[in-house]
Each structure stands twice: as structure tokens, then as C-alpha cells.
N, C-alpha and C positions, 0 to 999 in steps of 0.2 A: 502493498499500499505505501502510495506516493509521501511524503512527508505536506503537510501543509504550506501554502505560499506564504513567504515572510509580506502582511500588508504592512511594513514600513517603509515609508517610500525615500524615506531620507538616510543620506550616510555620509561619513565624513571626506570620504573619497568622489562626492558628486559635484557634479558643478552645472549651471543653467540656471532657468528661474522655477519657481513653484507657486501654485494659487494655495493660499489659506485663507480661511474663512474668518473673520474675527470678527467678533460677538464683544459688544459691550452692554454689559447685564443694566448698568446705573439708567441707560437710556433707551435700553430694551431694542437696540436696533443691532443689525448685523451686515456686514457689507464685507465682498469677496476681493480680495488684493493681490496683487502678482510681487514676487518677494526675488530678487537674486541668493540664492543658496549660500554664496561667498559674503553677504550683507551679514555685518554683525547684529544682531539684537538689540543694539542700540541705533543702529542707521532704518531697519524696520520700525523701532519703535517712533522714530522719526516721521515715517510715511504715514503710521497710523494718525500720529499727532495732526499730521498737515492737513488729513481729513476730518477730524472730527476737536481738533483742540478748541476751535470755539464754544463749544459745548462743553467741556471741561474745567473746572478748576482744580489749580495744584499740578498743572497736568502732566509735570517732570515725577512727580512721584506715582502716576501711572506705569504701568509695567504688564506686560505680556504672559500672562498665567495658561501652563499647561495643566488642563484639567485632568484630576485621578483618570486612569485605566490600567484595565489588565492586572489589578491589585498594588499598580504604583501610585506611593502618594501625588497627590496636587504639587507644584512648586510655581515658583516665576523665574524666567528664565534670565541668566546673567547676560548681562548687557553686554560685556566684553566678549561674549563666545558667540561663534558662529552660529548661526540659522541649522544649518546642515550639520550639527552635533546634536539636536534635537530631532529625535526617531517621532515623528509623525504619521497618524495613520491616515491609510486612504490614496486616493488620488487628489484629494483636495483636503489639505489639513485642515485642523481646527483650533483654536487659542482665544481666549477670552481677555479682553482687554479692560486691566481693573485697576482701582487703586491700592496701594499696598499697605496692606495690613497682615497681621501674625496670622500665619497659616497651621491653623490647631489640626496637630496630628493623630495624636493617640490619648489626649486632654478628654475625660468625661465632665463637661462643666455646664452645669445649671444654667442655662440660657438666662432667669432673671438675677442670679448671681453675676454672671459675669457683665450685667447691664450696671449693677450698684458699683463696680469696679472702674468703670469708665466715665467719673462724673469729675468736673473742673478742681471739685476739692481733693479728689485723689490722685489725679494728675499734678496738681501743687506741690501732693506730698510725696509724691514719685521724682520728681525732679529736683524737692531737696535733698532727699537722700542721694541721688545722681551728685548731686554739688556737694556734699559732704564724704563722698566714698565710702559710705556704710553700704555695704557688700552685701551684709547680710538682709539686712531690711529692702535691698533692689534685689533679690532672690527671690525671697520670701515672696515678693508682690506678683513677679514674674509667674513662679509656682501657683498664684492662685489663679492666673490667666489675665492679667492685665496685659495688653498691648502696648508697647514702648514705642511704637512708632505712631507719634504725635509731636504734635509742636506746641512748644511756650508760648501762651496766650499773650506774654509781653514781650520778648525777647525773637520769638519766632524759631528760636533753636529747637533741636529734637534731642532726646536723654543720650544719643550716642553722639551726637556733636559735642552736646556739654562735658561728656568723657573721655573726648581728645582735649580739651583743657588743663585736665587736671594736672597734678603734678605725675613726674613720670613715675614715682613709688608706688601709686596708687591706681593710675589710671587703668592699666593692662586687666586686674580684676575686675574692676567697673562695666568694662567693655565685652570681657568674656561671658561676663553674666547678661547683658545687656543681649546680646547675639544668640547665648541658648536659651533666651527667653523668649528669642521671635523678633527683636529687632533686623531690619532687612541692611544690610553692607552700606547699598545703596539710598538708602532715603534722604531726600535732601531735605534741608531747612529753608523758610521762608525767603532766604535769598535767594537759593537753587544751589546750594552746595553741598555736595555728601560730606560725611564722617573725615575720609579720606583727606579731602582737601584743607578742610578746619584743621588735621594734624599736620598737612602742611606749611597753613598759613603759620602756625603758631610754634613750628619747629621742632613738635614734639614725636620724640626718635622713638622713645616706647609705645606710643600710640600707634602711630606708623606702622613700627613692627607685630605691633598685636592684630591689626586689620588684615596685615598681610597674612597673617599666619591663619586668620579665619578664610583664609579664600578670597577677600577684598583687591580689586584688580586696580593698578598703578594706573591704568587710563581710564579711569570716570571722567564724565566730562560733566561742567556746570553748566549754568544754564546761557555762559557766553563759550561752552564747548572748549572751553580750557582744562587742563590736566591739572594733578597735584604737583607734578614736576615744574609748570609753571610758575605754580604760585609760590613752590619753592625756592626759586629763583629770584623772585621776583619782590621777595618778601624776606623780613629778616629771620633766616631760619640757617641753621648750620650746615655746613655742604656735605656733612655726615647723610644728611636725609636725601639729599640729591643723588649720593653715591649710594643710598640704596634703594632706591626706585631706579634708578639707574640699574642695576644689579639684578633686579627682579623683573626686568624687559620693558622697563616703562619707554614708552614711544618717543623718541624726541624728536621735535619739527613741529608742534602746534604754534599759533602764531594767534592773535586777538584781530582786532576789528582793524588797526593800522597795521598790520602785517609784520608785528613784533613778534621775535620768535624769543625761546629760551636763553637762546644765547645774544640777546639784543640787550636784554633785560640785565644778564651777569656783567654786562660792559658797561652799559647806563650806572651800573652802581659800583663797579669797581671791586667784584667777588670772585676774584683771580684764582682761589682755590674752585668755587663751582663752575667757573669758564674751564677748568682745567681735567674734570669729571665728564664735563657735556663732548668736548673734542672728543677726549677717549674712548665715547661712546657713540662717535659717529657725527655730530652735532656738523653741519654745514659753515665753516667760516666766514664763507662768502655768500650767505643769505642775503638779499635786500628785504628792505620793508617795503611799507606803500609810498615812500619820499625815496625810495630806491637808496636809503644807505646803508652800509655792510657793518657790522660789528665793529669793524675796523675806524669807521666814518663815527660811530658813535662814541668812541673810547676819544677820539680828537676834539670832540666838542664837549665832551665831559672832561677833559683831562687825564683820564684813565691811564696812567705808561703803562703800569705794572699790567695792565689786560690787554693793551697793544703791545708790549714785547711778546708775550706769551702767544697773541699772533700771528705773530710776525715769526718769532720762533717757530711754530708747527706749518707755516707755510699760508698765511692770508696773501692774497693778493691785492697790493696797496695801489695797483693802479685803477682798479675798477672806479667808474665814474656814478654819483649817485642822478638824482634827477634834475638837477640844477648843473649839470655837468663838469662836478667838483670831484677831486681826488681827496682819498684821506689826508695828503698832506696839505692841499689847497685850505681843507676846513681847517686843518693845524692852522694855518697861518691867519685866516680870519678870525680865529677865536682865539689870537695871541696867545695861543701855548707854543710856544717858539720850542723848548727842550724836547716836545713830543715829537716837532717837525722836525727838528734833525735826528733825531732816532729813526724816524721815516725815512727819510730823506736818504742815509747812510746805510739803511740794510742794504745787505745783498742776497741774492738767494743763495747763495752759500752758505750761509747762514743758519740756515731752515734745517729741521731735525725733525721731520715724521715721526709719528707712532710706529712701533715696529711689531707693536705687540697687538692680538687678537682680545677683545672684551671678555672679562668671566663675567657669564650669567649663571643664573639662579636656575636649578636642574627640575625645581617643582611646578617650573609656569611653561605654557606650549610658548612658544614665538609666534605672532600673531601671521607675519610675513617676514620667512627668512633672508630670501632675496634680496627687498628693500633695504633693510638693515646691513647687509653685507655689499651692498652696492652705496652704501652712507661713506659706509669706512673707504671707500675708493675715492668718493668724489671729496672729503675733507684732507684726502692726500697722506691717508696712513702710510700708505704704500700702494703705488700703480701698478706694480706688479703682480699684486695677489692673485691668487688661481679662486675663480669664482666659483667653479665648481667643486674645488676640493673644497672650499669653505664651508658652502650649502650642506656638501655632504655631511661634514664634522657637525654643524651645528643642528642638524636634523637627526642626528647619533644622540646629540645631547654630550658630546665628548668634551667641548670646551668650557664645561660650566665647572664649580666650584663652590661650594656650601660659602655663605654669606657670611655665616655669625664665627666661623672660623679664622676669618680672614685677618692677616697682623696688620693691613695694611690701617683699619679703622684706630683712631685714638680717640681721646674724651676732648681734645682741643676743641678751644671755640674759635670758627672767622666771621668775626662781626662785620658789614657791610660797611663802607666809607661813611654813610649817611644814613638816614632814616628813608624810609620808601612813604613817597607821598604817591596822591590820586590824580595827580598833573596827566592829562592827554598824552599818550606816549609820542603822539604826531609834532610834537613841540619840544624840542632838542634844547633843552637850557644850559648856556654855558657855565660850566663851575668854577669858583676861584680854588678849590681844594688843592693842596701841592702834592707836587708831582712823585710817582712812585720812586723807590730806590733800585739803582743800578748794580745790576751783580758783578761781584767782584769773581776776579779768576786767580785760585793757589794759593792766596795768600791770607786766607782765613780759614783753612781745616777744610775747605773744598778739596778732590780731587780730580782729575783729570780723567776724564773716559774716552772711550772710542767716539761716541758720538756727543757728548757734553760733559760739564760740569757734575761732580753728585761731592755731596756733603758726608763729612767723616760720621762716626755714629752706628748707631742702629738702625736700618732701613730694610724696607721689605724685598725677599726675594721676587723676584719677576722673570717672564722668558722674551729674551731681544733675539732679533734675530740676528746672524751675523750681517756684516757690511758686504751689501756688495752680491749678495748669493742668491742666485735666479733658481735655487732648486725649491723642495717642499716646505713650505714655511711653517707646518706642524711640525718635521722633523727636523729641520734645521735649524736649533734653537740651539744658545748658552744661556744658561743661567748665570744671570749678573743681580748684582745689590741694585735695586731702582727707587729712584722717588722721584714725586711730580715736579714739577717746573712749577708750582705753584709752591712748591712745599720750600724750594730753595729761596723764592719771593720771599716767602712766610720768616724764614730763619735769616737772611740776611737783613730783614727790615727790623729783627729782634737785637742785633750785633749793635 
């Protein structure tokens, strides 16, 4: 007797389009829409919102819900996963589009008692327990059935976004208690940002790690379509937070309405360590914003000499014109930043030292687009001789990943920005009178001369560096050397 055919029409190896019937119980309507199988759930959600958003309040907190089927519990689809990863039944799939509430799976709760839990006074008390870090009372209330997916009537925050602002010694347990009690990792506050965004804005490393450990995506989008990585760079957040997100495969290349990318923001505020991490993980150092300004242009306007040195050292093009037909050198002259202008003028292509290493990623998270990420490395001149087919194979096998938490590269240092963040429009480049950055010394202050550049004495990280001039296999043809980032050299020299 032949085995029954599988009625599931979607698999991870499929591509093309699919029709899905979307039902909105709240409006009592249904509509059949066509989606690309390679779309993420977030992209599919935008399609649905385009059709129904005028009728939905707090629409960003609606999600695509897979109803219970074949003994499996219902669940909301993860916004950063592909549609094809979810097996829908029949030639036309079916999903519900509804507000993200707690999904009660095995709890047997009296509906009347459940309603008594969800009152304004109970919500206020629950938020107070979260702010106080009272893990016992928070857990007790969620065990009774309280749904932690709600907004504070005064601030618009959610219990989970509030938890990300707690001290680092308290936030992890509260976050885990809330999520185990039904809090959605991507439930947004009234400002349209997720808990991961809030943790990034406040630079709460422990909260970021806790959310990632619980399965949160480093690429959640807010109401402006910006990611936590973008907010990490544009706010007063420690550079380690940036490195953690990048290690967890955060996508580099998000931009705001004026075309400002993460790398522009790093250069605007003089965040050398942030910039070095972005470049190492494939940021385009010559990308232009809506005014045609590259990161080097931004350095010139704001007199961020240290960031400009890093860009030039890694191979930034100093001849690119913005939309006013100005090179970075000309912008420096106009901004009266003469010292930086001389540095750019005297920089030679022979001074460029590109990255030779392959970024290390976490093994627990899939890379959404391997080829794009690899080609970013070529675009940022990591090495124009990279063997793409070889690298893509290595990334797919997961052989390039190392566990993050055992990486000696992380320290407890603080890397404050050169000035406070403000909300001025990124379109307007303001001229800063801040002092110029330090000049790297060579050979006379404990620095050692290496084949590629100068390295400080003392304990540094073991890294893999490709032999200079080698045209062979990048993976096998390596030599173990002590490595430190250029930003670390700048930091050390600045403290002398």
C-alpha cells in the first residue's frame, strides 16, 4: 500500500511564489495574497499591512499566526525567518493575522479568573514588580495566566522593554521569566521598537545576550525599518554590544530615511572601535548617503581624525565626489580642518592594510544570505583575491564559526563616544570643533613592527592572518599571529 502523500507544499529548498489565505478574525475578513517563498515573515507582514493597516490599531504588533494543526500547537511566525521554513498545508496555505497575545498551550485557566488578572490595576502592579526586579512576584503572576504583552498606560513601554533597562545583574532573570510567561520577543512598545532595540539603545550587554539566548533575532525592524545594530552605533552603547550583534550574524547595511548607514553614524560620532568592528564584518567603507557623502566625508566635516585614519588604513577611496562634487579633502578645507586635510592629502595606496581574516560567526543562527555577506567582504576590500565558491561552502558548513562567549577578544573596557547623541537630522552635517585624534607612533612606545602593521606589546588575541602574497587556499594557507585591531592601537596610544 503506497504511503500517503505529504500535503505540505513548502520546504526550505523550494523557491517561487505561493498563495496564502490570510484571515483577520478581528475584522472578520479574509483575503488571498501571493507571496515569494524567499520572503521573510517580516516582508510578508508588510504586504498584509499594506492591505489592511488602515483598519488595524497598533498594526506593528500584529503577526502571522499558524493555527494548531495535526496535533501541533499554534504559534506566531518568527519575523526574521523565511516563509518557506513553515510547512503550510494544501495548495493554498492558511494563516491568521492577529494581535500578538500570549499563546496559552497547556494551561487550564478559568476564563473569568483570567479576565480578573487583566485589569489596569493588575497591569500597574505587574510593571512595578518588573521595575523592582522582583523575580518571584513576576513569575507568580505569569504562572497565574497574566499576559505580559501589553503597554504601560503612561510611558507606552512593555514589561519586556522595561526589563532591558534594568541593571545588568537583574535584567537577565526578569527577561527569562517574562519570556517563559508568554512575552513575545518582538512585541513593540508604543514608540515602535522591540526589546532588542531598547537593549541596544541603552547598551545593556547582558540584556542583549539574554534575548539572543532566548532566540531573538539581531535583525528585528522598528517602525523606521532600522535594526538594533543601527541603534547601537548611533547611541551611547559599548562597542562590545556591536561586536556581539555582528557575531550573531546581524546584517550590516541598514540605512535611515536620509541614507545614513551604520558606518556613517560611527564616523559622525568618532566611534573608532565601533567602526573597526563594522569594517571587519563587511561594512562598505565607500557607501554614500542621500547627499553623496561617504564615511570619509562625514569624518572630514566632523573632524574625526581617528576614524578617518582607520578608513584610510583599511582602503577607503579618498577621491569619491559627493553630490556637490566635493572630495573628502575639499570638505576638510571648507570645514577648516587643516590637519585632517593634510593626512588625507599625504595618504598613499601603499599605506593600505586590508583585513585578511574571515569574520567569526555564531553557529547557532542561520545566515539569511551567505553570498551577499561574503561579497560584502570583497566590496570592502578585505581581499580582492578571495575564493567566493570556497568561502560560501565553508560558511554553509558552519566551519568558520566559534563560540562567542569564550572569545578572549572581549574585555570589560568602556569606549565612550566623543559626544552625546542628539536627534538632529542626519541630512545636516554640522562642523565640530572637537580636538583632533592622536597620531599613531611607531617603534618607540612598546609597539612591535609586524609584516602588515604595528602591534602593541602585552597580551593580545590569537588570530588567523593570511600569508602576504599567497594566492592559495585562504582557509588552509594561514599563519597564527597575535592580533589587535587598529582601533585598539588608537585607544592605547590615546591613553599614553
